[in-house]
LUMGU-905730 format. One record per residue: x, z, y of N, C-alpha, C, CB in turn. Coordinates in steps of 0.001 Angstrom, whole numbers, plus 524288, in hexadecimal, padded with zeros to 5 digits. Glycine has a CB too. Layout:
N
XZYXZYXZYXZY...
! end
This chain:
240
06FD86EB387174C072346E6EF7146B06E296E35771201075BA6E9097103B069336E4ED71245065126E1A971027063886DD947142A060516E4F870E8C05F276DAFE7134805DB16D6767168105D5C6D7B471C4D058866D450714B405BD66DC6A71D9405B436DDC672314060646DD59726050591B6E33B7239D064D26DE6772353069E06DE11725DB06B306D86F7272706E1B6E0707226906A166D4D27238806B2C6CF5C72487067B46CD27728CF06A816CC3D71F980630B6CF507294E05F6B6CD6072D420618F6CE30732BF05A246D01072CB8065456D1E273349067856D2EC7386506AFC6CE8273A3A06A936D7EE7384A06C9F6CB1F736AA06FD96C6A17380A06D6E6C1C6735B00758E6C7567362406C8B6BDCA738E2069CD6B9287371106CF36B60173320068686B5C573BA2072206B6CB732F40754C6B3AB72F61078B16B6FE72BC6078B86AFFF73275077726BC0372B1307A7F6BF60727A5079E06BDA4721FD078D76C51F7284707E176BE2071EE907DE06BCC17196407C4D6C18471625083306BA997178907AE06C0847113D0796A6C49F70D8A07CBF6C3FD708AA073736C46570C2D081696C65F70878084E26C5A4703F9082A86C80E6FF0408A386C7FA7051C083006C5286FAB3081DB6C73C6F589086E66C8B16F2B407EB96C3426F25208B316C6186F411090436C7846F1F9091C16CCE76F408094736C3636F36D095676CF8E6F168098366CDF36ECB70961A6D0776E7BD09DE56CF3D6ED49091EB6D3886E824090166D67D6E39F08CF76D3166DFD708CC56DB146E56708C606D4FE6DAFE0890E6D27A6D71D083526D32F6D89508A216D4B56D19D082076D7AE6DAC507CA66D8DE6DC4007ACA6D5696E0B507C266DE946DDC8075F06D39C6E0540737B6D0A16E48B070796D4566E81206FD06CC556E2550708E6D37A6ED3806D466D6986F0B2067AE6D48D6F0A706F7A6D68B6F64A064086D7D56F22A05E8C6D6316F23805D736D26B6F6B005AF76DAF26F2A70601D6D3126FB1005EDD6CFFD6FFB1060F56CA746FF48061086D29A7048A05E906C701702490600C6C18570291062ED6C06F707AE05B326BDFB70214065C56BBFC70804068216BA7970D00063E66B9357110706BCA6B5BB70C41065866B828715CD061DE6B683719D705F3C6B17071829064B06B5D071F2B05A296B120718FB057336AC827175D0594B6A79F71A18051546AD397189305A2A6A3887170205BF369E937191B061C769E0A719B60598869DB571E24064B76A237718C806A666A1FA7195B06CF16A1597140006C806A6F071C2106F7369CEC713210722A69BE470E3B0777669E8870E63072C0695F170D400787E6A1E670A7F07D636A4CF70A4B080816A3527057307C556AAB770A5B085A06A33F70602089336A205701B908C9E6A6BC7008908C9C69D387031308CF76A7FE6FB81090A36ABE76F9A4094816A9206F60C08DC26B0846F6BF0997E6A9B16F72409D8B6A6F76F42D0A20A6AAB56F33509F756A1FE6F71A0A4316AA7D6EE690A85F6AE1E6ED360AC026AC306E8FC0A6256B3356EBA30AFC16AF826E7AB0B34C6AE9E6E35C0B3236B3556DFCE0B8E56AD8B6E54F0B3566B2716DAA80B2FE6B6A76D6D30B6FA6B5AC6D28C0AD666B7136D4820BA096B99D6D1540BDF06B9416CD2F0BD656BE036C9A60C3956B8E06CF7C0BC8E6BD186C4920BBCA6C15F6C0E60BF2C6C0AB6BC140B60F6C1C86BF570C02B6C4FF6B9610C3316C4D36B4930C0AD6C85C6B07E0C8E86C6746B5940C0FF6C6AA6AB8F0BF3C6C9B76A7180C3356C8E76A2C80B9946C81C6A54B0C6526CCED6A1A60CAB76CC7169E080CE4A6C80D69FEF0C8C66CB5D698550CF016C3E669CCB0D2626BF9269E5F0CF706BB586A1610D4F46BD316999C0CA476BB5F6A12A0C7236B7476A3B10C7036B80A6A99A0C1866B7436A1800C6F76B3A16AC660C6996B3A26B2160C24D6AFD96B3C10CBEC6B2206B4A10BF736B13F6B7E10BB5F6ADCD6B9E60BB776ADFA6BFD70B5E66AF636B7C60BBD66A9626C2410BBE36A8F46C7EB0B7696A5556C98F0C14B6A6DF6C9EF0B4A06A6C46CDB60B0306A3956CF600AF3C6A41F6D5310AB4A6A5196CC5F0ABF06A0816D73A0AA476A0986DCB50A4536A1196DCD90AC2469B8B6DFB30A24B6A5E36DCAC09C966A68E6DCE609A6E6A5486E24809B186AC226DB69095A16A3326E262093046A1FA6E75008D426A3636E6E0093B069C1E6E8C208AC96A4056EB4A085226A4D46EB69083036A3126F0AE083BD6AAA46EA5F07ED569FF06F07B07C0169E5A6F530076EA6A16C6F56007AF36984D6F5410759D6A3A46F9F2070F66A6D66FA8706DA66A4B46FF000726E6AC9E6FB80068886A43F6FE04064EC6A2817021205FCD6A569701800640869C89701CA05E366A81A705A4059396AAD7705B1055246A7767086B059BD6B0397086F050906A6F3705F304C416A41A70857049306A79D70C11048A26A1E47041F0495F6ACB570B05046DC6B0A570E450499E6B5CE70D2E040CD6B10670D27047A46BA1370F48049F66BF2E70E38048FE6C0D270899047C76C34B711F60451C6BE6570604043AF6C000700B8045A66BC4E6FC7303DDF6C072700550464D6B73C6FD8C0478B6B3686F98104C996B0856FABB043136AF846F8E404FA46AF6E6F6A60547B6AC8A6F75F056646AA176F253058A46B0126F99105A6E6A6CF6F2D205CB76A4096EE60062A46A4856EEA305B0669E2D6EE550650D6A5336EA0006AB46A5846E99906C926A1906E59106C796AB206E821070E969F026E6B80737169B6D6E30F0792969CF76E2C2072CA6958D6E4C707B0169E156DDFA0806169FDB6DD6F082F169DD56D88A080966A5AB6DD79087FE69ED86D82208AF169D286D38C090B969DA36D484089936978F6D214093BD69A456D2000996469A3A6D29209B24694996D39C09C2169C846CD9909DBA693C46D80B09F7E68E8C6D96A0A3D968CAF6D5D20A15268E6D6DF0A0A71E690476D4280AB8568EE56D0D00ACD8693826CD560B05268D3C6D4180ADD26926B6C85A0AF446966F6C4930B43B694BB6C1C70AAC5697716C09A0B7E1698526C13E0BC986978D6BE200BCD869C0A6BA3D0C1AB6974C6C1A40BC0769ACF6B5400BBDB69ECD6B12B0C04B69DF16AD570B68F69EBC6AE4E0C3586A20E6AC6F0C7BC6A1F26A8C80C6DC6A6406A4C90CD1C6A2A56ABAC0C6416A4C469FC80C5256A8B469BCE0C9F46ABB969A110C2B06A62B697270CE886AA6869C360D3496AD4C69B070D62E6AB87696340D2076B2CE69A750D3E76A7D3693560D66B6A5E468E8E0D6F469FF568EA80D34B6A794689B60D6E069DB0693560D7E06981E693DC0D357694C36958E0D9C06962868EF80CE95696C7695850CA0C693B2697120C8D86949369CDB0C5436951A693AE0C8FC6906369FF50C7DD690B56A58D0C36F68CF06A6CF0CCD468F726A8E40BF5E68ED76A9640BADB68BA56AAD20BA0968BDB6B0B00B5E368D7F6A7ED0B8A7687516B2FF0B7A2686E56B8960B2796841B6B96A0BC1D683FD6BB690AFC46857F6BD960AAF4682BB6BEDA0A750685F46C22F0A8356811E6B9F40A2A0683DC6C30609EA26869D6C5F609C1068ACA6C29009A87682C76C809099EE68EB26C52209724692C46C258091576919B6C20109801697FA6C4F308E76695246BF90088C6694AD6BF4A086656958D6C4AE0867E6989D6BB5108178693D96C55507EAF6944C6CA4D079EE697D06C9A407D0568EDB6CC570793169B6A6CD3E074D169F146CCF90711569E446D189076CF6A4BB6CCEC06C1269DBE6D059067F369D476D445064D36A2576D456064546987C6D322063DF6A46E6D8F6061276A96E6D96F05CC06A8FE6DD6F065006ADCF6DB01058106AAA36DBE3053AD6AB4F6DF7C053256B1226E09304E746A8F96DD2D0531F6B2976E5930535B6B81D6E70304EB56B9B16EA65058736B9496E9E404CA86BE4C6E9330485D6C0996EC3E049FA6C5F66EE16043406C0EC6E8FB049A36C6F26F32504AF06CBFE6F56D045FB6CED96F70004E936CB536FA2A045DC6D3EB6F614041726D7456F7860438E6DB8B6FB1A03EAB6D9AC6F28B0431C6DAC470033045246DE80703F50416C6E3267045D045ED6DBE77095A043646E7CF70355040386EC967038C040506EEE070906042326F0A86FF90044F56EFD270AFF045A96F1BD7105904B2D6F0417120F044C16F7DA710BA04D086F287716570522B6F10D71860056A16F304714F9052D36F31D71DDD0557C6F69E7115C0599E6F8D570E12059746F707708600594A6FEA870E39055256F4B970692054C46F38370104051CE6EE727000B052216F7F66FE22052FE6EC056FB980507A6E71E6FA180510D6E64B6F43E052D66E2746FD2104D546E36E6F20B04D986E1C16EC9D04E7A6DBDD6EC87048836E3476E9900506F6D9F36E829051416D45F6E7990507E6D2A56E1FD056A76D2E26E97704F5F6CDA86E15004EAB6CB6A6DC1F051276C6016DC16048BF6CB236DA97054636C4EC6D820056F26BFDD6D792055AC6BD766D24805CE06C06B6D83C054016B8926D254053406B5866CD920576B6B14E6CD9004D936B31D6CD3D05AA16B1186C97C05F0C6AD806C98705F706AA636C480064106B0766CA6F061E66A5E46C504062FC6A27B6C08F0688A6A07C6C11205F0469DDA6C04106B9B6A1376BCEF070F069F2A6BCE6070EB699E76BA2A074CA6A3056BA2A0726A695D36BD0307285690936BAD6077E568F7A6B8850712268C7A6BF0C0782768D3F6B3DD07D3868C5A6B13F080166879E6B37207C6768B9F6AB5F081F56881A6B84A084BA683C46BACA08A86683A16B95A08425684216C0AE08C87687CA6B6F309204688006B575092DC685B86B0090940068D9A6B5A7097B5684216AF07099246828B6A9B80988A687386A61C09ED56805C6A9840975F686486A12E0964B68A8C69D8909AF168E2B69CEA094BE688626984209FAE68C1669D9E0A45268F6569D390A4996935F6A19F0A93768C0F69D3C0A1DD6924F6A6020A1E0695D66AA7709CE3699116AAB70A290692C86AF7E0985E696986A9CC0935C699526A9CB09137699CF6A44908F716967E6AD4608C5869B856A3E4089E369C4169EC90879A6973869C9D085A76A05669F29086AF693606A01D0845468E7F69E6107E7B68EC369DD0086A268CE46995907C17692FE69FBA0766A6939469F4507459696896A400074ED6967469A2206F54695DF6A51F06CE4698746A99506BA369E286A861067ED695916AB2D06C446A1836AC4B06AB56A7036ABFA0669A6A8066B02A06F866AAC06ACAA063296ABD06AF3005F136AD346B2EA05F236B3166B3BA0599E6AB586B0FF05E5D6B4C16B89C05EC86BA536B9C805AD16BBF86BDDD064466BBA66BBA3059826C0FC6BDB6056596C37B6C1C0059446C85D6C37D050AE6C4D76BFB7059C26C9056C89C05CC96CD546CAC90597A6D05D6CEB0061D16CB4D6CD69058FB6D5736CDD9056276D8D36D17D05A196DBCF6D4D4052796DCAE6CE81058C36DC826D9D605C796DEA26DD9D059EC6E3006E0CC05E816DA496E14405CFD6E7046E1E605B636EAF46E5AF05FF16EBE56E95E059A86F0226E2F105F076EB326EE650630A6EC0B6F261061406F0516F620064386E6EA6F565064F86F39D6F7B9063946F7DE6FB3E0684F6F9746FE7B061746FC956F8290673C6FAE97035906B3E6FD0D706C806ACE702FD706D706ABB6FACB70C6306F3A7058E705F006F9170B39706740733970C5470B110719A70DE4701370711A70BF770FB30746770C567144D077F1707927148E077A67116B7143B07D167086F714A3080D07041A714D70821B701E170F78085C4705DE71776080107044E70B560811E70288705FF07CA86FF1670416081E47073E7024607E076FA687022B07A226F6B87003007A936F63C6FA4B07AC86F157702C6076256F6596F7A10760E6F5F36F1ED072D36F1446F037073DE6FAFB6EF7C074DA6EE5F6EC3F071F36EA416E992072186EB786E3BC0744A6E4AB6EAC606D896EC426E15F06D296ED476DBC706A436E8CE6D92906A626F28B6DAB506C656E6BD6D4ED06A1F6E24B6D21A069376E3A36CC6A06DA96DD7E6D285064CC6E1CD6CA5F0639C6E21E6C4CD0619D6DCCD6C32705F856E6896C38F064156DA5F6BF44062AC6D50C6BDDC062926D42E6B7FD066686D1486C05805FDA6D0046B68005F956CE4D6B113060AC6C8766B0F705A236CF9A6AE900642A6C6D26AD750659C6C14D6ACEC0645C6BF6C6A76E06B7B6C0776AE28061C96BAE56A729060E56B85B6A21E0650F6B4306A16705B456B5F26A1C60688B6B50969DB606CF26B18769CE106B476ACC9699B20716D6B46569A2406D616A84969B2706C476A3966982D06F656A34A6932E06D5669EDF69B6B073FF6A5BB693160776F6A5B968E830791C6AB4B68D6507C486A22368F61078CD6ACEA6888D07ABA6B2136870907D4D6B1B7681AF0763A6B628686FD080966B59068086083456B5BE67B8E07F796B76867740087F76B97C67BD4080B06B6256724F07D556B7DA66DF707CC76BDCD66DE607F926B5EE668B20781E6BF9B66C9A076EC6C52E66C250775C6C8196715507A846C7AA66833076A96C54D675A4076906C7D667ABF0717C6C67467D8307B5B6C63367E180700B6C9B26815606B356C8E66843206BC06C487688320698F6CDEE686E00676B6C1D768934067546BDD468D48066AB6C046692AD062EC6B9E668C400649E6C516692F4063A16C7A8697F3068126CB546996605E7B6CAA8697C3069B96CAF369E3E06DE46CE4D6A04506BDD6D1386A50D072DD6CB0C6A1AA06CB26D6466A53D06B1A6D96B6A9B506FE26DACC6ACFC0683B6DE6C6A7E706F1B6DB026B21B0735D6DC486B5AC071A96E0496B9B0075576D7626B8650754F6E37A6BB58074406E7896BF32078F26E7EB6C2D0073146ECE76BC86077F46E85E6C7DA07C406E8E96CB9907A6F6EC186D04407E456E37D6CD6307E346EE996D2C007D166F1BB6D763081B96F1446DB1A07C016F7966D5EC080A66EF4F6DFCF084B86EE5B6E3A9083CC6F1BD6E87B084E66E8886E529088166F3DD6EA9F087CF6F70D6EF5108BC66F4FB6F342088D46FCED6EE0D08A026F4216F80E08D776F2166FC1A08CB46F5217012808C766EC356FD02090E26F53C7043A090AE6F81B70926094926F5BC70CF9091D96FDFE70849093606F627711FE096EB6F43F7160B09B376F83D716F6093EF6F31F71B2D0A0116F655717390A47C6F9B2718940A5756F99C71E700A96D6F7FE715A30A4126F53B720D70A4876F4957267B0A0D66F0347280B0AA516F35E7282E0A1476EE5772CD709DD56EA2472EA009E9D6E52372B7409EC46E90A7346B0A35F6E42D729950A4936DF55726D40A5B56E00C721020A9256DCC77295C0A7506E4A071F5F0A8E76E585719FD0A4B96E869716EE0ADFB6E88E719D40A4486E706711DE0A09A6E9A970E680A2EC6EA4C7090409B786E6A870E180A09A6EDB5705E90A2716EEBC7009E09DD06EEB26FCE60A5646F4047005109EB06ECB46F82409A9A6EC5F6F42309CB56EE666EEF90989A6E6AE6F3860999A6F18F6EC5809ACA6F35C6E70F0961E6F2506E39609C3D6F93E6E7010971E6F0F66DEB3092CA6EF786DB3F094106F0976D5870917E6E9AB6DBEF0900E6F2026D2A70904B6F22B6CCF808C446EE4B6CAE208F466F7D96CAD308DB86EB556C6E508A096E7B36C47608B1A6E7696BE9C08A6D6E2316C6FB0871A6E6206BB9B087B46E5B56B5F9083506E2976B38E087F26EB106B388084186E0EA6AEBE080226DDFD6ABDD080456DF8F6A628080FA6D80D6AC7207BDE6DEA06A38107B6A6E03569E0F078146DC3A69B21079076E5C569D9A079B16DB0069653076C36D770692F50776E6D92468D57078956D1B4693B10731E6D99568A81073526DB596851B076C96D7CA681D306DD56DB95682CC07A286DA3067EB507DAB6D73E67B63082F06D63067DD807B356D23E679F0083B06D7B2682CD088AF6D6F06857608A526DC0A6881A088516D26E6898908F406DC45689BC0912E6E0D368C7C08F616E0B26922F0972B6E11A68C2708E206E53B6944008C6B6E5A0699AF090EF6E45169D5908A496EB2669ADD08F9B6E2286A1EA0937F6E0F36A5DF092906E44A6AAB20935E6DB1C6A747096BA6E58C6AD6F096496E89E6B23309B116E7EE6B5960957E6EE5B6B0EE09A606E8756BAB709ECA6E7F26BE4B09DBD6EB096C34209FD66E2286BF980A1EB6EC596C5F40A1936EEAA6CB270A4386EAEF6CEF50A4296F43E6CB530A2616EAF26D3C90A4426E74C6D7C40A5366EA3A6DCCC0A0556E2CC6D8A60A9646E8BB6DF790AA946EAE96E49A0AC516E6736E8220AEDF6EF436E4400AA126E6236ECD10AB4B6E1C26F04B0AB4A6E3816F5F70A7626DD4B6EF850AE656E0BB6F9170AE756E15B6FEBE0AC596DC5F701360B4116E29A700C40A9816DCE6705760A77B6D85D708440A9086D8B870E010A1786D7FA707B40A9AB6D418710560AB1A6D3C5715D80A7A56CFBE7187A0B0FA6D25C716860A51E6D14171CBA0A18F6CDCD71F860A3876CD0C7251A09BEA6D00771F840A64A6C8AF7261D0A80F6C7B672B7A0A3966C6B972F420ABBA6C31E72B9109F046C51C72D1509A4E6C45E730370959E6C51172CA609A3C6BEDE732EA090E76C4F172EDE08C306C56372BB708B126C065728A60878F6C6B472F2A08E316BC507298F08D796B751726EC091966B658722B108D9C6B2F072AE1094CC6BA2B72187098CC6B97671D8109A5D6BEB071B3709D996B6A871FBD09AC86BED87160509CBD6C377713520A0776C1BB70F050982E6C6C87110A0A50D6C41E70ECD0A8DF6C31D70AB50A96D6C7FF7075E0AE386C17870D0D0AAB36C734702570AB396CBA96FEDD0AFCB6CAE66FB290A6326CC846FBCB0B1C16CF406F9210B5D76CF3C6F5280B5266D4206F1E30BB716CEFB6F7A60B6146D3A16ECC00B5366D8296E97D0B7136D77B6E3EE0AFA16D97A6E9780B5DD6DB636E0C00B78F6DB866DB550B3446DDF46D8040BCBE6DE986DAC00B2C06DC326D3240AF306DEA36CF6D0B22A6DFCD6CA710AA646DB186CE4E0B0A66E3FD6C7CC0B3486E5CD6C30E0AF4C6E6926BEC40B6526EAEB6C40F0B0606E4446BA350ACE96E4E66B5C10AD0D6EA6A6B3960AE536E10F6B1890A8896EC3D6B1C20A8226F1816AFA60A7916F1986A9B90A3946F4446B2190A6C56ED0A6A75C0A6336ECAF6A1B50A9E36E87F69F9B0A0776EB756A0300AA9E6E88469A6C0AE346E4CB698010AC406DF2F698570AF166E63C6925D0A72D6DE6E699170A4FD6D927699630A4A76D71469EF309FA46D914696F60A6396DA2B6A2D10A61B6D8916A84A0AB6B6D66A6A9E80A4896DD2F6ABD40AB926D2F96ADE90B0A46D13C6AFF50B3F56D5E56B1860AFE56CD8E6B4A90B8FC6D5B36B03E0BC696DA156B1770BCAD6DB0F6B7510C1DC6D91B6AF510BD9E6D6DC6BA3A0BE686D7546BFD90BCE16D23C6C2820C4226D8C16C11C0BA896D2926C7170B9226CDE76CA160BA656CED86CFD20B33E6CC826C95E0BCA26CAE46D2510BDC36CAFB6D7E80BA816C6C16DA890C3B96CA286D8FD0B87F6C7D26DF2E0B5286C4066E1C30B5AE6C4666E7A90AF7E6C4CC6E0260B4496C0216EA370B4196BFE06EFE80B0286BBB76F1620B99A6BEAC6F24E0ADC66BC266F5F30A9DE6B84C6F7690A8516B8A56FD130A5296B8E06F4150A4B26B5356FE790A2E06B4DC703DC09D166B37B703DF0A6146B0C3706FE09A426B560707B7094B76B42D708800940D6B24370E19091256B916707620916B6ADCE70EBB0909E6ABAF7140008BE16A810714070958F6A8B8715E90896E6A7437188C084FF6A3B2718E6086CC69E0E718E6081CB6A4D171DC8083AD69AAE71661084D86951971636081BB6922E71A4A083BA692DF710CE07CA86935971AA80794F6909871E610745F693BB71F59077F068B1271C5F0721869316723F106CF5695407252F0690F690DC7249F06CC6697B372AD106600690FC720570629768CA871F0E05D6D68CD67220C0618C68C9C7194905BD46917C7239705730691F8726F90573869735729C6052186915E723C0
! end
């Protein structure tokens, strides 16, 4: 499932959806890929619906760039306030360190730009560093992430630094179907810890397209109660 598998097909895609965890490997160099989906979550009476997207382009097997965000957000706080608009935009510089055909390390440096209205986003830039370890255990693929985010805005008496940890496991059920399970969480001094579990199914009619559908469930009182999502990954253009 690492880079060597994609090398077997000149136009195979490298899906990052649907898990929170990022894989260490990059897409095929020169192939621009689009990930687009729908996400609906609820927390008590509040509801949030959005269309997350991500564009991925690798310059080589080791270096790449990601641009992502939300094309449209509809947020309802459950007590009469409804906000609509674009979400924030995240820029990511990624470095992959391929160890062998079964394992790889990765490093991501990211910046979240406050492109959303303050009612939808934080109104300030965030910066993060994410370390990745990916490994194949036979047919089972694992992506483990450990990251630190410096928040541009925080509440009084809370830390500006937030740590996150996630571990995703995926496996093929057949030639076209796959399954993914994941645990992820974050922690920041002065606030309650967040955590969630995720389960998703994916379907690949070809090596150039993958669709997914799934659900995530919050594990703490500060996490979204429930989220439903679906999406698609496909190549946009071969630039070189």
